[in-house]
Structures are given as C-alpha cells and as structure tokens.
C-alpha positions in Angstrom: 84.9 107.1 96.1 88.0 108.3 97.9 91.8 108.1 98.2 93.3 106.3 101.2 96.5 107.6 102.7 98.4 105.6 105.3 101.1 107.9 106.9 103.9 106.7 109.2 101.7 104.1 110.8 103.0 102.1 113.7 101.2 99.4 115.7 102.4 97.6 118.8 100.8 95.4 121.5 101.6 94.9 125.1 102.8 91.4 126.1 100.2 89.0 127.4 101.4 89.3 131.0 102.4 85.6 131.2 104.7 86.2 134.2 106.2 83.3 136.3 103.5 83.5 138.9 100.7 83.5 136.3 102.2 80.6 134.4 102.0 78.6 137.6 98.4 79.6 138.2 97.5 78.6 134.7 99.3 75.3 134.9 97.2 74.5 138.0 94.0 75.4 136.2 93.5 78.7 138.1 92.7 82.1 136.6 95.7 84.4 136.2 95.9 87.5 138.3 94.3 90.6 136.8 96.7 93.1 135.2 96.9 95.4 138.2 97.8 92.5 140.5 100.2 90.6 138.3 103.6 90.0 139.9 102.9 92.7 142.6 101.3 90.0 144.7 104.2 87.7 144.1 106.7 90.0 145.7 106.6 92.4 148.7 109.1 94.7 147.0 106.7 96.8 144.9 109.4 99.0 143.2 111.5 96.0 142.2 108.4 94.1 140.9 107.2 97.1 138.9 110.6 97.4 137.3 110.5 93.7 136.4 106.9 94.0 135.1 107.8 96.9 132.9 110.6 94.9 131.4 108.4 91.9 130.7 105.5 94.0 129.4 107.6 95.7 126.7 105.4 96.3 123.7 105.7 94.0 120.7 106.0 95.9 117.4 103.6 94.5 114.7 103.8 97.3 112.1 106.6 99.8 111.6 106.8 102.9 109.4 104.0 102.0 107.0 103.5 104.6 104.2 101.5 104.3 101.0 98.6 106.0 99.1 95.8 104.1 97.4 94.5 106.3 94.6 90.8 106.9 94.0 89.4 103.8 92.3 92.7 101.8 92.6 92.9 98.1 93.5 95.9 97.7 95.9 96.8 94.2 97.1 98.7 93.6 100.4 100.6 90.4 100.1 103.0 88.6 102.4 103.5 85.5 104.5 101.2 84.7 107.5 102.0 86.9 110.5 103.6 89.8 108.5 100.9 92.3 109.7 98.8 92.7 106.5 95.5 91.8 108.2 96.3 94.1 111.2 97.0 96.9 108.7 93.6 96.3 107.1 91.9 96.4 110.5 93.6 99.7 111.4 92.2 101.2 108.2 88.7 99.8 109.1 88.9 101.1 112.7 88.8 97.7 114.3 92.3 98.3 115.8 93.7 101.3 117.5 96.7 103.1 116.0 99.9 103.3 118.1 101.2 106.0 115.9 100.7 107.7 112.5 97.7 108.9 110.5 95.1 107.3 108.2 93.1 109.5 105.8 90.1 108.5 103.8 89.4 111.2 101.2 90.0 114.5 103.0 89.1 113.1 106.4 91.5 112.1 109.1 89.8 108.9 110.5 92.2 108.1 113.4 89.5 108.8 116.0 86.4 107.8 114.0 84.6 104.6 114.9 84.3 102.0 112.1 80.6 102.9 111.3 81.6 106.5 110.6 84.5 105.8 108.2 82.3 104.9 105.2 84.2 101.7 104.7 82.9 98.2 103.9 84.9 95.1 104.9 84.7 91.6 103.6 86.0 89.0 106.0 87.6 85.6 105.4 84.8 83.7 107.1 81.9 85.5 105.4 80.4 86.6 108.7 76.8 86.1 107.6 73.9 86.1 110.0 72.7 82.5 110.0 69.1 83.3 111.1 68.5 85.9 108.3 67.8 85.0 104.7 70.1 86.4 102.0 67.9 89.4 101.3 68.0 90.5 104.9 71.8 89.8 105.2 72.4 92.2 102.3 69.9 94.7 103.6 71.1 94.6 107.2 73.8 97.2 106.8 71.5 99.5 104.8 68.9 99.4 107.5 71.4 100.0 110.3 73.0 102.9 108.4 69.6 104.5 107.9 68.7 104.1 111.6 72.0 105.6 112.7 71.8 108.5 110.4 69.0 110.1 112.3 69.1 111.3 115.9 66.4 109.3 117.8 65.4 112.5 119.6 64.5 114.1 116.2 62.5 111.2 114.8 59.1 112.2 113.7 56.0 110.3 114.8 55.5 109.1 111.2 59.0 107.9 110.9 58.7 106.0 114.2 55.5 104.4 113.1 57.1 103.4 109.8 59.9 101.6 111.6 57.6 99.9 114.0 55.3 98.6 111.2 58.3 97.4 109.1 59.6 95.5 112.1 56.3 94.0 113.0 55.4 92.9 109.5 58.8 91.8 108.3 58.0 88.1 109.1 54.6 88.3 107.4 53.9 86.8 104.0 55.4 89.0 101.3 52.1 90.5 100.2 51.1 91.5 103.7 54.4 93.3 104.7 54.4 97.0 105.3 57.1 98.7 103.3 58.1 102.3 104.1 59.7 104.5 101.4 63.1 103.8 102.9 62.4 100.0 102.9 61.4 100.2 99.2 64.7 102.0 98.5 66.6 99.3 100.3 64.8 96.6 98.4 65.7 98.3 95.1 69.4 98.4 96.2 69.4 94.8 97.3 67.9 93.6 94.0 70.4 95.7 92.0 73.4 94.2 93.9 71.9 90.7 93.6 71.7 91.2 89.9 75.4 92.3 89.8 76.4 89.1 91.6 73.9 86.8 89.9 72.3 85.7 93.2 68.7 86.9 92.6 67.5 83.3 93.0 69.2 83.0 96.4 67.5 85.9 98.2 65.0 83.8 100.1 67.5 81.2 101.2 69.4 80.9 104.5 73.2 81.0 104.6 73.4 77.3 105.5 71.7 76.4 102.2 74.5 78.0 100.1 77.8 76.8 98.9 81.0 78.5 99.8 81.2 80.5 96.6 77.6 81.6 97.0 78.3 82.7 100.6 81.3 84.7 99.5 79.2 86.5 96.8 76.6 87.4 99.5 79.4 88.8 101.7 80.5 90.9 98.7 77.0 91.9 98.1 76.5 93.2 101.6 79.6 95.3 101.2 78.7 96.6 97.7 75.1 97.4 98.8 76.4 100.1 101.2 78.1 101.9 98.3 81.1 102.8 100.5 84.1 104.9 99.6 86.5 102.1 100.3 86.3 98.2 100.1 88.6 96.2 102.4 88.9 92.5 101.7 90.7 90.2 104.1 91.6 86.9 102.3 88.0 86.4 101.0 88.9 83.5 98.7 91.0 81.4 101.0 88.1 79.0 101.9 87.2 78.2 98.3 88.4 75.4 96.2 90.9 76.1 93.4 88.4 76.3 90.5 85.9 78.4 92.4 88.7 80.7 93.6 89.7 81.4 90.1 86.2 82.2 89.0 85.5 84.4 92.0 88.8 86.2 91.6 87.9 87.2 88.1 84.4 88.3 89.3 85.8 90.5 92.1 88.2 92.2 89.6 85.3 92.8 87.1 83.0 94.2 89.8 85.7 96.5 91.1 86.4 97.9 87.6 82.6 98.3 87.1 82.0 100.1 90.4 85.3 102.0 90.5 85.5 101.7 94.3 88.9 102.1 96.0 89.9 98.6 97.2 92.5 97.2 99.6 92.8 93.5 99.3 94.8 91.2 101.6 96.1 87.8 100.6 99.0 85.5 101.1 98.6 84.0 97.6 101.0 85.7 95.2 99.0 84.4 92.2 96.0 86.4 93.4 98.2 89.4 94.0 99.7 89.3 90.5 96.4 88.8 88.7 94.1 91.2 90.7 96.0 94.3 91.8 96.8 97.5 90.0 99.7 97.6 92.4 101.1 95.2 95.0 102.5 96.0 98.4 104.8 93.2 99.5 105.0 93.0 103.3 107.3 91.1 105.6 108.1 91.5 109.3 105.6 94.4 109.8 107.2 96.5 107.0 106.5 97.1 103.4 109.3 95.7 101.3 108.2 97.0 97.9 105.1 98.6 96.4 104.8 98.7 92.6 102.9 97.3 89.6 102.8 93.5 89.5 105.2 93.1 86.5 107.6 95.6 88.0 107.8 93.7 91.2 108.2 90.4 89.3 110.9 91.8 87.0 112.7 94.2 89.3 112.5 93.0 92.9 114.2 95.3 95.4 115.5 92.5 97.7 115.9 88.8 98.0 112.7 88.4 100.0 110.5 89.9 97.3 112.3 88.0 94.6 111.7 84.7 96.3 108.1 85.4 97.5 106.8 86.7 94.1 106.9 84.1 91.4 105.9 80.4 91.3 108.1 78.4 91.5 110.3 80.8 93.5 113.6 82.2 92.3 116.8 80.2 92.6 119.8 81.6 94.5 123.5 80.7 94.1 126.4 82.2 96.0 129.0 83.7 93.6 132.2 85.8 93.8 132.9 88.8 91.6 136.2 88.3 89.8 137.7 91.1 87.7 135.0 93.7 86.8 132.3 91.7 85.1 133.1 88.0 85.8 131.0 86.0 88.3 132.7 82.8 89.6 131.1 79.8 91.2 132.9 76.5 91.9 130.9 74.9 89.0 130.7 77.7 86.4 131.8 81.2 85.3 129.7 84.0 83.9 130.8 87.0 81.9 128.2 89.7 82.5 127.0 92.3 80.0 128.6 95.8 80.3 125.3 97.2 81.6 126.1 95.7 85.0 129.4 97.6 85.3 127.9 100.7 87.1 126.0 98.6 89.7 129.0 96.4 90.5 131.2 99.4 90.9 128.8 101.0 93.4 128.4 97.7 95.3 132.1 97.5 96.3 132.1 93.9 97.6 133.1 90.5 96.1 130.4 88.1 97.5 127.0 88.2 95.8 123.8 86.1 95.6 123.0 85.3 92.0 119.2 85.0 91.5 117.7 83.2 88.5 114.0 82.3 87.9 113.2 78.6 87.0 112.1 79.6 83.5 115.4 81.3 82.7 117.3 78.1 83.1 117.5 76.0 80.0 119.0 72.6 78.9 122.5 73.2 77.6 125.7 71.4 76.7 128.9 70.9 78.6 130.5 74.3 78.9 132.4 76.5 81.4 129.3 78.8 81.6 126.8 76.0 82.3 125.9 74.0 85.4 126.1 70.2 85.7 123.1 69.0 87.9 121.4 65.8 88.8 117.6 65.3 88.6 115.9 64.6 92.0 112.2 65.0 91.0 110.1 65.6 87.9 106.6 67.2 88.0 104.9 67.0 84.6 102.0 69.5 84.4 101.2 69.2 80.8 102.0 72.7 79.5 105.3 72.7 81.4 107.5 70.5 83.5 109.1 71.4 86.8 112.4 69.6 87.3 114.0 69.7 90.8 117.8 69.2 90.7 120.9 69.5 92.8 124.4 70.6 91.8 126.3 67.4 91.0 129.4 68.7 92.9 127.3 70.0 95.8 124.2 68.0 96.7 123.1 70.5 99.3 122.5 73.2 96.6 119.2 72.7 94.9 117.5 74.4 92.0 114.1 74.4 90.3 113.9 74.5 86.5 110.8 75.1 84.4 111.1 73.3 81.0 108.8 72.6 78.1 107.3 69.1 78.1 108.9 68.0 74.8 112.1 66.7 76.4 111.9 63.4 78.4 113.8 63.7 81.7 114.0 61.1 84.4 115.0 61.1 88.0 118.8 60.4 88.3 119.7 62.0 84.9 122.7 64.3 84.8 122.0 67.4 82.7 123.7 70.7 81.9 121.8 73.9 82.5 122.5 77.3 80.8 121.6 80.6 82.4 119.9 83.5 80.6 122.3 86.4 81.3 119.7 89.0 80.4 117.4 87.8 83.2 119.7 87.4 86.2 119.4 89.3 89.5 122.3 90.1 91.9 121.7 90.7 95.6 124.0 91.8 98.5 125.0 89.0 100.8 124.6 91.0 104.0 121.4 93.0 103.4 119.7 91.0 100.7 119.1 94.2 98.7 119.3 94.1 94.9 122.6 95.9 93.9 120.5 97.9 91.4 118.5 99.4 94.3 121.1 99.9 97.1 
C-alpha cells in the first residue's frame, strides 16, 4: 500500500475552437476546419487572425492549486457538485489525463510521466466497464493476465513460457477438464476465487455480465480492481447507478472491504451521505478548488465557508441576513439574539456589521412568542416517520424560506403559523462578502 500526495496540481483545457467560421460550417452540416486551418482560412491577414485565435483559444481552468495527502490505508472521499473537477482529479491520479502543472506521488514515486499501467493503481468506473463477451471469471482475471504479460520483455521470453501462453490461449474455450493451465494461470485462478469469496460472487463466475443485476456488476468491477492488489484504489461514483437500498448495502460492503484490505482509497461522489458515512476524511470541492478537507464530523460541525455548510448536511443549512448591534447582539427585522461571550473574539476580528446567520434544520425548535423567536408560516410538511421536515417562510417576508426538522409527535398543517426558537450553541456566522466563517477568516 502507499501514500498518495497531490502537490500544487493545476489542470486546464484549450477551448474547443468553435470560431465563427467553424460554427457556420457546423450549422451547414460540414466538418469544421482542422486546428491548424481554423480561422486562418477565414482571413487573409495571418497575424491578425493568429492574435484573434489566441484570444479565443485561451485555456479553461478546471483545477487550481490542489494540495492534499492521502495517508497509507486511508479512505478519502472527494465530494462536490457536478462539474467541480473531482472526476478530472481522479483521472489525473490514474494517469488518464495529463497534468498542466504540479506533481503527483504514489508512495515514493513521482508518477507524472508514468502511463496508467505503470502506476500500480486500480480504478472502478461509474459504468462498470465490464467486457460483455467474457464471463465473470475472465473479467476479473483479465487485468492479472495482462499484468503478467507486460511484466516480461517479449524478447526475453523463454520457449517454455511462450508455449505455455499459446496452450492457455488455445484451450481457454475448451471444457474445464480439458484446459491447459500453466503455473501462472493456476495462480491467477486462486486469486480470482479468493476475490470472488470476498465479494460473495463465487456462483457468478461462469455467467456473462448481461446475466447480472446492477449490484452484481458493481461487485465484479470491484473484484477486478481488488484482484490486482494495487497500491491505490480509485473509485469514480461507483454506486450512482444502483437503487437506494442496494446503494446502502454496497456502500457498507465497500467500506468493510477497504478496512479489511487496508488499501489506500480515493472515492469520488456527489452524494454527501456517501461522503459522511464512508470516508476517514472528506475533501469538499467546488469550482475546481478544495474548499475544506477534514474528518466528516468536523466538516459538518465546523464548515469553513457558506458553500461547505450548505452542501454538507441534509436538509441543507438555513441562512438569514443579520446585523451586528452592540458587541454581541444580532438583529433581524423579526428577531434579536444575544450571543454567548465565546463569540466576542471572532466578532471583534471580523470588523463588519452585516453577517449571514447559519442554522441547521434540526437546531430550530417549536417555541412561543418571544423577541428571540421567529414567526413563520408553514408551506409544506413531509412526514418521514422518524422525523418531519417542515418547510416554512417568514410571516413578515414570504421570500425568506426555512427548513425545520421536527419530531413527529406534533401535528402541523400547511398554513399554520408557528414560532421557532434557535439553538444559540449551534449557530454559524459567515461573512457577507466572502462567505467565509468568521471563525476561520
């Protein structure tokens, strides 16, 4: 197993070259000009066109200043909205994309220039990527056979080894008792059966992928990665194609297997529930940058900015604009809060009056009429059995909405007016301009 170090990584792409002349060609159903002819053929002035083309082909930054270390045996989850760059980062570690800048280390090796096959990394994709014409045994064994083949220079192969490979290939489709099995093939068979036992898919080894359910296919994809015994696992949203119940079961199985194998793992997801329940640490990404990297509960309880606070947690955190009055008093048109003295040092350092007050749905409670409480009107009630989500708007400002998580013992109907109290020990305060928590300026 190995540590993974991502150091000052940048990734950018050139624009697609959709210049005016090419757009017209595409609209007519014609092929666009090749890159070396784009726009040059549209103008006799080469210098002017080159300048224009350079402007239009400015690189698009996808990842910026990415730095983190995944310790040996750690399970790190990259989480963020679609398009934030998390899958691109995973592909950079795997070697499927080329770095624009920075370094990636796997163990003590700098892998920037190494091809994917030389990085000793196994990747599990979102769409399983199984070979449809191979049965499950051969799907799991494929990488092992390929690795063994590549590990020996063809010029140095002995005659015996060449004959072994030839006989294995010729007899692979024969009935099981008539197949020739070289020592390496026997070793591969032992490894495949061991992995199948781990994943409880021994009975599926003779089936084709089309004969499996989605959960079974995902276990086969995991088995193919595990069989190689790599230094690092990379997983790109492997559960997104599964239904809710199966996703929960497979999620627990992946965590159990990772703990059992102790393999360093980087897992990508957009589902914050997966991130919270699976990772030793979570790296929250947005806009091509890491916003915060920490243990799950630390990120939940101490978000560094408004984006992290809103993204992590279901339902998401509520936000209300407030003004700081005096040294410890927050004022809103509908309520006033007197903060505990522990906030004094942070408010003094902040130095501004306007703030965002953040409060999670479970830290709002039914209260009575009071200056410190909020009068709201109920818009929607979602009864889930163990808890009830109530969606409300401020009675004096219908455009301001809140979500409240309540116990199911109180009957609340749409249209009711209720008072909500705020747990002062669980509030968060964020800067209006930057969105940063005032605790982490």
